[in-house]
Each structure stands twice: as C-alpha cells, then as structure tokens.
N, C-alpha and C positions, 0 to 999 in steps of 0.2 A: 280299705276297700269300701266303697259306698254301695247302698242298696241298688242304685241305678247301674252300677258296674258289674253286678253279679247276676247270674241267672237264678230263676226260681223254678219250682216244679210247675207253677202255673204259666210261666212266661219264659220260654227259652230265648237265649240271646240271638241277635241278628248275626249273620255271617261276618259282617264288618267288625262287630265287637270281638268275635273270636280271632279274626286276623290281628286286631289291635293287641289282644292278650298274647298271641304268638310272637308279635314284634317285640315283646319284653323278654323273650327267651333268648339268651346269649349262646353263641357257638362255644362249646367247651374248649376248643383249641385256640380260638381267637375271641376272647370275651368282649371285645369292643364292638363286635358286629352281631346283629341278631340273625336268627335262622331265617327270618323273612327277608332281611336285606341281603343275606347270602344267596337267596333264591332256591333254597331246598324245599320250602313249603310250596307245594304246587296247587293244592286245592283244599277247600274246607266245605264239607257238606253237613247240613243239619237236617235230621229226619224229624218227622212229626212226633215220634215217640221220645224225642229228646236226645237221641244218639248223635254224636258228633264224630264224623270221620275226617281225619286229617291225612292228606296224601303228601308224602315226602319222597324226595329223590336224593340219594347219597351223592356227595361231591365226586366220589369215585368208588368203584366196586371194592368192597372190603374195607371201607372207611371205618376205623376203630371207634370213631366218635358217635356212630349212628345209634347205638344202644343208649348211650348217655343222653343224646338228643331226644330219643323216643321217650325215655323216662322223664325228662324235663318237660316235654310237651304234656304228657299225662298229668304230671304233678301240677303244672300251671293251670290247666283246664279244670282239674279237680278243685284246686284252690278257689276258682271262680264259680264253683257250684255245678259244673258239668260232671256227672257221674259216669255216664256211658261214653267213654272216649275210645275210639277205634283208630288205629294207625294202619295206613296202607303204604307199602313201599312200591314206588313206581320206578322201574329201571330203564324204561324206554319212553320217550327219548332220554338219552344220557344227559346228566347235568352238564352245564357249560357255564363258564364265567360270564357269558353274555346275560345270564339270568340275575347277576348281581345288580342291586340298585345303585344308582349314582351316589346316593347318600352312603351306602355301604362302602363303596370304593373310597369315598372321602374319609370315612371313619378309619379304614385301613391305613390310608396315607397319614392321617393324624396320629395313628398308633405307631408309626415307623415302619410299616410294611408297604412296599410299593404295590399298588393295585395292578391287575392284569393290564398289559400294554398290547398294542397292535404290533404285528410283525411287519417289517418292511424289507424289501429286497435291496441289498447293497449293490448298487451299480457303479460305484465310484471308480472301479478299475476298468470299466468298459469305455471304448472310444465311441464317438458319435456315430449313430447308425448301426451299431452292433446289436445283434439280437441277444436277448437274455436266454441262455441255454437252460435246460432242465437241471443242469449241474450247479447253477447259481444257488448258493446257500442263503436262506433267509437269515437276516441279522436282526436280533431283537433289540430294540431301543428301550431301555428301562431308565426312567428318571429316578434319581435319589429322592426318597421321601423326606429327607432332612434338609437338603439345600436346593433341590430342584435340578441339579446338574444332570445332563445326559452322558457325562463323561464317567461311565460306570463299566464294570466288568464282572462277569460271573466267576465265582470262586468254587462253587459246588452246585451240581444239579439238584442236590438234596439239602433242604434247609431244616428248620426246626420241626416241620411236619412234612409228610410226603407231597402235599400240594404246593409246597414252596421251594424255591431255590435260594441259595445264598449269594449275594452280590456284595461288592464294595464300591464306594464312590472314590474316584481318583482325585476329586477336588477337595472334599471335606474329610476324606480318609475314613469315613464311618462305614462299618459293615451294616447290611440290612437284608431282611427277607424280601423276596419277590413272590407274589402269589401267581403261580403259573397259569397261563391260558390253557383252557381245555374245554 
C-alpha cells in the first residue's frame, strides 16, 4: 500500500478511491466477483469530518452473506486508513441482476457460472398469426459457460447458493450453476 493509496487525517480520499478499494472486496459466496461488480454497493459518501458511509443492497432479503460482506467492507476501508466507516442497508429498490457489471458477468462465466440470461417466449408450437396467450410459459435460454451451447436443461431450481440454479449441458455433459435473474 503506497502513501498515495491511503488516506490520512489531513487529506481524506476521493470517493473514486473508495470505490476502487471496494472493488477489491470479493463476494464471499462467489470470490471471483467483487461486491462492486455484483452491484450491491449502491453509494459512497464522504463527510467533511472523515466519515465514510457505504450504502449496500442485499442480493435478496435474508442473504446470509451480508454480515460477512459488511465486515469485509469495514476491514478493507480500515486497512486504507478510514476509521469512521458507516454501513447503510438500502432495501428499496430491490437488488436486480441488471446491476451487475458486464465485467462481473464475464468473470462469472470464466469461473464456470452462467451469468444471468434474458427470458424469451417459446412460440415454436404456435401457428402463423396465432396470438400468444397469457398461458404461454417463458422459456429460459441459458448458455453453458464451458462450451457455449444453448442445448442445456435445468436439473434443480436450487444450486450451490439460493441465488443460483443447477443446470447441465446436453452437449459437453458438464453440470454448472446459473445465476438466476431477479
């Protein structure tokens, strides 16, 4: 840690520097992605008295990792010289996978977890000119993070953590986690 990278009592860091420090804090359940890439850090405020308030939003209500994340944020900022660190939980608006960075989604894929995908309506069974009824079920197209095939199927709605589902690729035959959209 260099003198330029730490804060001092005389000169608090800029908010951009605090964001950079937070980008080094990994998610405890998926250590390849930072809490910034995951999109749970919503805001950083620096007060004139040196207090730093970090606003975070859990990925879902009751997320068991939030206390570990809060402790990691406090530890990281203390290590960089910020002594008055305050955490604020923001529950509304609720976290969404839309807040994940593209870099974070790429890191998930590289780690073997399929990033959140878009839902599409399967209209393959409808004839030309037929209206899509409200009973048409959305079909999720999830690409295998190993081989890229879309020839995959869900094996369980619940994966290694509550925010993931378990899939398998029908081409390369590998199982993989899928980070659920929400």
